[in-house]
TORPA-4810 file (N, C-alpha, C, O; in nm, 3 decimals):
<nodes>
NODE_1_-0.442_0.754_1.369_-0.438_0.810_1.234_-0.293_0.823_1.185_-0.266_0.822_1.065_X
NODE_2_-0.200_0.835_1.281_-0.058_0.841_1.243_-0.016_0.708_1.181_0.058_0.705_1.083_X
NODE_3_-0.063_0.598_1.240_-0.032_0.467_1.185_-0.089_0.454_1.044_-0.026_0.395_0.956_X
NODE_4_-0.208_0.508_1.021_-0.267_0.508_0.888_-0.186_0.590_0.790_-0.170_0.551_0.674_X
NODE_5_-0.135_0.704_0.837_-0.051_0.789_0.752_0.074_0.714_0.709_0.107_0.711_0.591_X
NODE_6_0.142_0.652_0.807_0.267_0.581_0.776_0.240_0.458_0.689_0.316_0.429_0.597_X
NODE_7_0.134_0.388_0.719_0.099_0.270_0.640_0.070_0.309_0.495_0.117_0.244_0.402_X
NODE_8_-0.007_0.414_0.477_-0.039_0.462_0.342_0.085_0.509_0.269_0.106_0.478_0.152_X
NODE_9_0.168_0.584_0.339_0.289_0.640_0.279_0.383_0.529_0.231_0.442_0.539_0.124_X
NODE_10_0.397_0.425_0.311_0.490_0.317_0.277_0.434_0.222_0.171_0.510_0.166_0.091_X
NODE_11_0.305_0.202_0.169_0.249_0.103_0.077_0.202_0.159_-0.057_0.189_0.084_-0.153_X
NODE_12_0.176_0.289_-0.066_0.123_0.345_-0.190_0.215_0.328_-0.310_0.165_0.296_-0.418_X
NODE_13_0.347_0.346_-0.299_0.431_0.324_-0.418_0.416_0.182_-0.474_0.415_0.164_-0.596_X
NODE_14_0.406_0.083_-0.386_0.390_-0.055_-0.431_0.251_-0.076_-0.493_0.236_-0.148_-0.592_X
NODE_15_0.150_-0.013_-0.433_0.015_-0.025_-0.486_0.004_0.040_-0.623_-0.059_-0.015_-0.714_X
NODE_16_0.064_0.157_-0.639_0.063_0.223_-0.771_0.135_0.140_-0.876_0.088_0.128_-0.989_X
NODE_17_0.250_0.082_-0.839_0.324_-0.002_-0.933_0.244_-0.127_-0.967_0.242_-0.169_-1.083_X
NODE_18_0.178_-0.187_-0.869_0.095_-0.305_-0.892_-0.018_-0.273_-0.991_-0.048_-0.350_-1.081_X
NODE_19_-0.080_-0.158_-0.971_-0.189_-0.116_-1.060_-0.138_-0.097_-1.203_-0.205_-0.136_-1.298_X
NODE_20_-0.020_-0.037_-1.218_0.037_-0.019_-1.352_0.066_-0.154_-1.417_0.045_-0.172_-1.537_X
NODE_21_0.114_-0.249_-1.337_0.140_-0.383_-1.391_0.010_-0.450_-1.435_0.006_-0.516_-1.538_X
NODE_22_-0.095_-0.433_-1.356_-0.222_-0.496_-1.389_-0.285_-0.436_-1.514_-0.352_-0.506_-1.590_X
NODE_23_-0.264_-0.308_-1.537_-0.328_-0.239_-1.649_-0.240_-0.228_-1.773_-0.286_-0.175_-1.875_X
NODE_24_-0.117_-0.278_-1.769_-0.028_-0.261_-1.885_-0.075_-0.343_-2.004_-0.132_-0.451_-1.990_X
NODE_25_-0.050_-0.286_-2.119_-0.083_-0.351_-2.245_0.044_-0.357_-2.330_0.136_-0.278_-2.312_X
NODE_26_0.046_-0.450_-2.421_0.163_-0.465_-2.508_0.180_-0.341_-2.595_0.082_-0.281_-2.640_X
NODE_27_0.305_-0.305_-2.617_0.337_-0.192_-2.704_0.329_-0.232_-2.850_0.296_-0.346_-2.881_X
NODE_28_0.359_-0.138_-2.940_0.354_-0.166_-3.085_0.448_-0.279_-3.127_0.423_-0.349_-3.225_X
NODE_29_0.557_-0.296_-3.052_0.653_-0.402_-3.086_0.617_-0.537_-3.023_0.689_-0.636_-3.042_X
NODE_30_0.507_-0.542_-2.949_0.460_-0.668_-2.890_0.515_-0.701_-2.753_0.488_-0.809_-2.699_X
NODE_31_0.593_-0.609_-2.694_0.648_-0.634_-2.561_0.573_-0.550_-2.457_0.515_-0.446_-2.488_X
NODE_32_0.578_-0.598_-2.336_0.517_-0.524_-2.227_0.613_-0.415_-2.179_0.735_-0.433_-2.186_X
NODE_33_0.560_-0.302_-2.129_0.648_-0.193_-2.088_0.724_-0.219_-1.957_0.828_-0.158_-1.934_X
NODE_34_0.674_-0.309_-1.873_0.737_-0.335_-1.744_0.767_-0.483_-1.726_0.693_-0.569_-1.775_X
NODE_35_0.876_-0.513_-1.656_0.915_-0.652_-1.631_0.866_-0.701_-1.495_0.818_-0.813_-1.482_X
NODE_36_0.878_-0.615_-1.394_0.837_-0.651_-1.258_0.806_-0.523_-1.181_0.811_-0.413_-1.236_X
NODE_37_0.773_-0.538_-1.054_0.729_-0.422_-0.974_0.842_-0.319_-0.958_0.816_-0.199_-0.957_X
NODE_38_0.965_-0.365_-0.945_1.075_-0.271_-0.925_1.111_-0.200_-1.056_1.151_-0.084_-1.054_X
NODE_39_1.097_-0.270_-1.167_1.116_-0.206_-1.297_1.010_-0.098_-1.317_1.038_0.009_-1.370_X
NODE_40_0.887_-0.129_-1.275_0.778_-0.032_-1.286_0.809_0.093_-1.203_0.791_0.205_-1.251_X
NODE_41_0.855_0.073_-1.080_0.888_0.189_-0.994_1.004_0.269_-1.053_1.001_0.392_-1.053_X
NODE_42_1.105_0.200_-1.102_1.220_0.268_-1.161_1.183_0.351_-1.283_1.227_0.465_-1.298_X
NODE_43_1.101_0.294_-1.368_1.058_0.367_-1.489_0.965_0.483_-1.453_0.966_0.586_-1.520_X
NODE_44_0.885_0.466_-1.349_0.798_0.575_-1.304_0.884_0.692_-1.255_0.858_0.807_-1.290_X
NODE_45_0.985_0.662_-1.176_1.075_0.767_-1.125_1.147_0.835_-1.241_1.157_0.958_-1.246_X
NODE_46_1.196_0.755_-1.335_1.272_0.809_-1.449_1.184_0.896_-1.540_1.226_1.004_-1.581_X
NODE_47_1.063_0.849_-1.571_0.979_0.917_-1.669_0.888_1.024_-1.609_0.858_1.124_-1.675_X
NODE_48_0.844_1.005_-1.484_0.745_1.096_-1.426_0.794_1.171_-1.304_0.738_1.274_-1.266_X
NODE_49_0.900_1.120_-1.241_0.953_1.185_-1.121_0.925_1.103_-0.996_0.830_1.025_-0.991_X
NODE_50_1.009_1.123_-0.896_1.002_1.046_-0.771_0.867_1.062_-0.701_0.814_0.965_-0.646_X
NODE_51_0.813_1.183_-0.702_0.688_1.207_-0.630_0.567_1.137_-0.692_0.463_1.126_-0.627_X
NODE_52_0.579_1.092_-0.815_0.467_1.023_-0.880_0.442_0.884_-0.824_0.342_0.820_-0.858_X
NODE_53_0.532_0.836_-0.739_0.506_0.710_-0.670_0.391_0.727_-0.570_0.328_0.629_-0.530_X
NODE_54_0.363_0.851_-0.530_0.257_0.879_-0.432_0.137_0.950_-0.493_0.064_1.019_-0.422_X
NODE_55_0.116_0.934_-0.623_-0.002_0.993_-0.688_-0.127_0.930_-0.628_-0.136_0.807_-0.614_X
NODE_56_-0.222_1.013_-0.592_-0.347_0.963_-0.533_-0.339_0.940_-0.384_-0.423_0.869_-0.328_X
NODE_57_-0.239_1.000_-0.318_-0.221_0.976_-0.175_-0.344_1.013_-0.090_-0.383_0.932_-0.005_X
NODE_58_-0.406_1.130_-0.108_-0.520_1.164_-0.021_-0.632_1.059_-0.026_-0.688_1.022_0.077_X
NODE_59_-0.665_1.014_-0.145_-0.770_0.913_-0.160_-0.726_0.782_-0.096_-0.805_0.717_-0.027_X
NODE_60_-0.603_0.742_-0.118_-0.551_0.618_-0.061_-0.551_0.625_0.091_-0.587_0.529_0.158_X
NODE_61_-0.510_0.740_0.146_-0.508_0.758_0.291_-0.649_0.747_0.349_-0.668_0.681_0.451_X
NODE_62_-0.746_0.810_0.286_-0.883_0.804_0.336_-0.940_0.662_0.331_-1.030_0.629_0.407_X
NODE_63_-0.887_0.581_0.243_-0.932_0.442_0.234_-0.858_0.352_0.333_-0.919_0.263_0.391_X
NODE_64_-0.729_0.374_0.353_-0.646_0.284_0.433_-0.644_0.321_0.581_-0.645_0.232_0.666_X
NODE_65_-0.643_0.450_0.615_-0.630_0.492_0.755_-0.739_0.434_0.845_-0.706_0.383_0.952_X
NODE_66_-0.867_0.439_0.808_-0.967_0.378_0.897_-0.945_0.228_0.913_-0.967_0.173_1.022_X
NODE_67_-0.904_0.162_0.807_-0.876_0.018_0.815_-0.765_-0.011_0.916_-0.776_-0.103_0.996_X
NODE_68_-0.658_0.068_0.910_-0.546_0.049_1.002_-0.589_0.078_1.145_-0.554_0.003_1.237_X
NODE_69_-0.665_0.185_1.166_-0.713_0.219_1.302_-0.799_0.108_1.359_-0.780_0.067_1.474_X
NODE_70_-0.894_0.059_1.282_-0.982_-0.048_1.329_-0.902_-0.174_1.358_-0.925_-0.241_1.459_X
NODE_71_-0.808_-0.207_1.271_-0.726_-0.326_1.291_-0.645_-0.317_1.421_-0.641_-0.413_1.497_X
NODE_72_-0.581_-0.203_1.446_-0.501_-0.188_1.568_-0.587_-0.189_1.694_-0.548_-0.246_1.795_X
NODE_73_-0.703_-0.126_1.688_-0.794_-0.125_1.804_-0.842_-0.267_1.834_-0.843_-0.310_1.949_X
NODE_74_-0.883_-0.339_1.730_-0.928_-0.477_1.750_-0.815_-0.568_1.798_-0.838_-0.657_1.880_X
NODE_75_-0.695_-0.545_1.749_-0.582_-0.625_1.794_-0.558_-0.603_1.944_-0.535_-0.700_2.017_X
NODE_76_-0.562_-0.479_1.990_-0.546_-0.450_2.133_-0.659_-0.512_2.215_-0.634_-0.569_2.321_X
NODE_77_-0.781_-0.500_2.166_-0.898_-0.554_2.236_-0.887_-0.706_2.250_-0.908_-0.760_2.359_X
NODE_78_-0.855_-0.774_2.141_-0.844_-0.920_2.144_-0.727_-0.965_2.230_-0.738_-1.062_2.304_X
NODE_79_-0.614_-0.895_2.220_-0.497_-0.929_2.301_-0.529_-0.917_2.450_-0.492_-1.004_2.528_X
NODE_80_-0.596_-0.809_2.489_-0.634_-0.791_2.630_-0.728_-0.902_2.676_-0.713_-0.953_2.787_X
NODE_81_-0.822_-0.940_2.594_-0.915_-1.046_2.632_-0.845_-1.182_2.643_-0.876_-1.261_2.732_X
NODE_82_-0.751_-1.208_2.555_-0.676_-1.333_2.562_-0.591_-1.335_2.689_-0.585_-1.438_2.757_X
NODE_83_-0.525_-1.225_2.721_-0.445_-1.219_2.844_-0.532_-1.239_2.967_-0.491_-1.309_3.060_X
NODE_84_-0.650_-1.178_2.969_-0.743_-1.194_3.082_-0.788_-1.339_3.092_-0.793_-1.395_3.202_X
NODE_85_-0.821_-1.400_2.981_-0.864_-1.539_2.979_-0.754_-1.633_3.029_-0.781_-1.724_3.107_X
NODE_86_-0.631_-1.610_2.983_-0.519_-1.695_3.024_-0.485_-1.676_3.172_-0.445_-1.772_3.238_X
NODE_87_-0.501_-1.557_3.224_-0.469_-1.533_3.366_-0.569_-1.600_3.458_-0.536_-1.630_3.572_X
NODE_88_-0.691_-1.624_3.412_-0.793_-1.691_3.492_-0.768_-1.841_3.501_-0.804_-1.905_3.600_X
NODE_89_-0.706_-1.897_3.400_-0.686_-2.043_3.396_-0.551_-2.083_3.444_-0.518_-2.201_3.447_X
</nodes>
């Protein structure tokens, strides 16, 4: 679950910025509010504050942590089986 915590913590700012990019609409002057993912993060920090990069963290953690746990367990399981298979041959 610690790996899920760290994975969620590191990836959520990028996921939030990606979502803002996907949902952006042109302003009254016909331009988009964001240029790229880093511009989105910078404007979020400037307009809403640094902590807003992690808005929705509990929900994101509950979605990502089980995925990370299952992935790491399966990776260990498959790696052990491959090592056992290779040692026999």
